[in-house]
Backbone bond lengths (Angstrom), bond angles and torsions (degrees), N, CA, C in turn:
res aa  C-N    CA-C-N  psi(-1)  N-CA   C-N-CA  omega(-1)  CA-C   N-CA-C  phi
1 M - - - 1.446 - - 1.532 108.21 -
2 K 1.298 115.91 137.44 1.464 121.20 -179.47 1.526 111.00 -73.81
3 R 1.311 114.92 155.46 1.460 119.87 -178.95 1.531 111.72 -60.20
4 E 1.321 116.56 -34.79 1.465 120.01 179.26 1.535 110.92 -64.93
5 E 1.310 116.32 -38.24 1.467 120.46 178.42 1.532 110.80 -68.13
6 I 1.298 115.81 -41.87 1.463 120.17 177.73 1.523 109.73 -62.37
7 F 1.322 116.20 -42.90 1.457 120.09 -179.67 1.528 111.06 -63.76
8 E 1.319 117.70 -41.07 1.470 120.83 178.32 1.531 110.83 -61.81
9 K 1.308 117.08 -40.67 1.465 120.50 177.43 1.530 110.37 -65.02
10 W 1.316 116.53 -40.46 1.458 120.82 178.65 1.529 110.94 -62.85
11 K 1.326 115.48 -46.15 1.461 119.50 178.39 1.525 111.03 -58.87
12 Q 1.323 117.06 -41.74 1.455 119.83 -178.81 1.530 111.21 -63.54
13 L 1.323 116.99 -40.18 1.460 119.17 177.14 1.528 111.38 -62.51
14 I 1.317 116.49 -40.57 1.467 120.34 179.05 1.527 110.27 -67.28
15 L 1.326 117.09 -41.19 1.463 119.89 178.38 1.528 111.04 -65.93
16 D 1.320 117.00 -32.79 1.461 119.21 174.36 1.525 110.82 -62.35
17 L 1.326 117.34 -40.22 1.458 119.78 175.97 1.523 110.91 -61.47
18 R 1.312 115.29 -41.91 1.459 120.15 -178.14 1.528 111.87 -69.93
19 D 1.336 116.02 -44.97 1.458 120.45 -169.27 1.525 114.92 -99.03
20 K 1.301 117.32 -21.01 1.469 119.85 -173.80 1.517 111.84 -124.75
21 G 1.317 115.78 33.69 1.458 120.68 -179.17 1.515 113.19 -58.01
22 D 1.318 116.75 -39.31 1.464 119.35 179.28 1.525 110.93 -64.66
23 D 1.320 117.23 -41.20 1.470 120.82 177.57 1.530 110.67 -63.20
24 L 1.323 115.87 -42.12 1.463 119.63 178.92 1.526 111.08 -62.79
25 Q 1.300 116.22 -36.03 1.460 120.63 -177.59 1.529 111.87 -78.99
26 N 1.318 117.64 -33.92 1.465 120.68 -170.59 1.522 115.47 -107.93
27 N 1.320 118.47 -11.03 1.456 121.31 -176.40 1.531 108.61 -120.48
28 M 1.316 115.98 102.75 1.464 120.65 -174.97 1.529 112.70 -62.92
29 E 1.325 117.81 -33.54 1.467 119.87 177.85 1.519 110.63 -66.05
30 F 1.310 116.35 -43.81 1.460 120.76 178.79 1.533 109.91 -63.93
31 L 1.327 116.53 -43.61 1.461 120.73 178.85 1.525 110.74 -62.06
32 S 1.324 117.60 -45.46 1.465 120.97 179.65 1.520 111.46 -60.94
33 S 1.324 115.90 -42.21 1.462 120.38 177.95 1.527 110.66 -63.16
34 W 1.328 116.91 -43.43 1.464 121.25 -179.77 1.527 110.38 -62.90
35 V 1.327 116.33 -43.74 1.466 120.59 -179.61 1.527 110.02 -63.20
36 Q 1.314 117.40 -42.84 1.466 120.58 179.36 1.530 111.10 -62.98
37 K 1.311 116.92 -44.98 1.469 120.67 177.91 1.531 110.30 -61.18
38 N 1.317 116.63 -40.78 1.457 121.48 179.48 1.531 110.84 -62.45
39 R 1.312 116.54 -45.10 1.473 120.21 178.64 1.527 111.09 -61.12
40 E 1.324 116.10 -46.96 1.469 120.54 -179.62 1.524 110.81 -61.17
41 L 1.303 115.90 -42.20 1.461 120.27 179.98 1.527 111.08 -63.79
42 H 1.310 117.25 -43.68 1.460 119.50 -179.64 1.523 112.03 -66.67
43 E 1.315 117.67 -30.31 1.460 120.21 173.98 1.532 110.21 -65.72
44 L 1.322 116.89 -40.38 1.471 120.48 176.03 1.527 111.14 -64.22
45 I 1.311 116.05 -43.61 1.464 120.50 -178.75 1.522 110.64 -60.95
46 K 1.313 117.72 -38.00 1.470 121.48 179.72 1.524 112.13 -61.12
47 T 1.312 117.45 -26.92 1.466 120.92 -177.04 1.523 113.04 -91.16
48 M 1.311 117.43 -2.41 1.462 120.30 -177.03 1.526 111.01 -70.42
49 P 1.325 116.47 144.08 1.470 119.55 172.55 1.534 109.64 -64.48
50 P 1.316 117.31 152.19 1.470 120.77 -177.16 1.529 114.28 -53.42
51 N 1.316 117.43 -39.36 1.477 118.22 -178.18 1.535 111.19 -68.22
52 D 1.332 117.93 -35.55 1.471 120.75 176.23 1.521 110.55 -69.37
53 Y 1.308 116.20 -38.82 1.456 120.83 178.25 1.528 110.67 -62.87
54 K 1.319 116.16 -43.14 1.465 120.19 177.81 1.530 110.64 -64.11
55 W 1.335 116.51 -42.58 1.457 120.58 177.35 1.526 110.10 -57.49
56 M 1.322 116.10 -45.96 1.458 119.43 -177.79 1.527 111.40 -65.91
57 N 1.294 117.92 -38.77 1.465 120.12 176.34 1.526 111.46 -62.49
58 D 1.320 116.65 -41.34 1.466 120.36 177.65 1.525 110.75 -62.92
59 Q 1.322 116.42 -43.98 1.463 121.10 178.61 1.528 110.83 -64.40
60 Y 1.323 115.66 -39.90 1.459 120.04 -178.51 1.518 111.34 -63.43
61 L 1.308 117.81 -41.40 1.462 120.62 179.51 1.522 110.61 -57.94
62 E 1.314 116.72 -45.89 1.465 120.99 177.84 1.528 110.76 -61.90
63 F 1.325 116.85 -46.80 1.466 122.58 178.50 1.533 110.55 -60.24
64 F 1.324 116.53 -47.49 1.458 120.80 -178.48 1.523 111.32 -59.51
65 N 1.314 116.74 -46.95 1.463 120.44 -178.78 1.524 112.21 -62.01
66 K 1.317 117.04 -32.14 1.461 120.92 -177.86 1.531 112.58 -88.59
67 E 1.320 117.78 -42.25 1.458 121.16 -169.29 1.530 115.34 -104.72
68 V 1.317 118.07 -17.36 1.465 119.38 -175.49 1.527 111.69 -117.49
69 L 1.305 117.17 -49.79 1.456 121.44 -175.02 1.530 113.80 -52.21
70 P 1.328 119.58 -44.35 1.466 118.17 179.26 1.538 113.27 -58.62
71 Y 1.316 117.74 -28.87 1.450 121.42 -179.42 1.525 112.54 -79.61
72 T 1.303 117.86 -22.09 1.454 120.33 -177.93 1.523 111.76 -72.85
73 K 1.289 117.71 -19.56 1.458 121.52 178.89 1.537 110.98 -67.86
74 D 1.349 115.96 -22.80 1.460 121.18 179.61 1.528 112.76 -85.61
75 I 1.334 117.12 -9.98 1.455 120.71 -177.90 1.517 109.07 -82.73
76 K 1.295 115.41 128.17 1.463 120.44 179.69 1.517 108.18 -103.69
77 S 1.302 116.22 136.73 1.469 119.31 -179.63 1.515 110.95 -87.67
């Protein structure tokens, strides 16, 4: 699998956390599926060459700042 494909899958898992938190919390089938996808993805990430891993981290920072960080301001501790 190409690094771009892995990154797209990673982004989707993160967006699911952002957008489908209630489903993850209340639907055990959805949560189990998400956890399985997460495990599989992390196994793929472990096999990536260092330069692809660095590329993905750089891409993730940009994605996080745009798609996740603005939503964290609404989270109350």
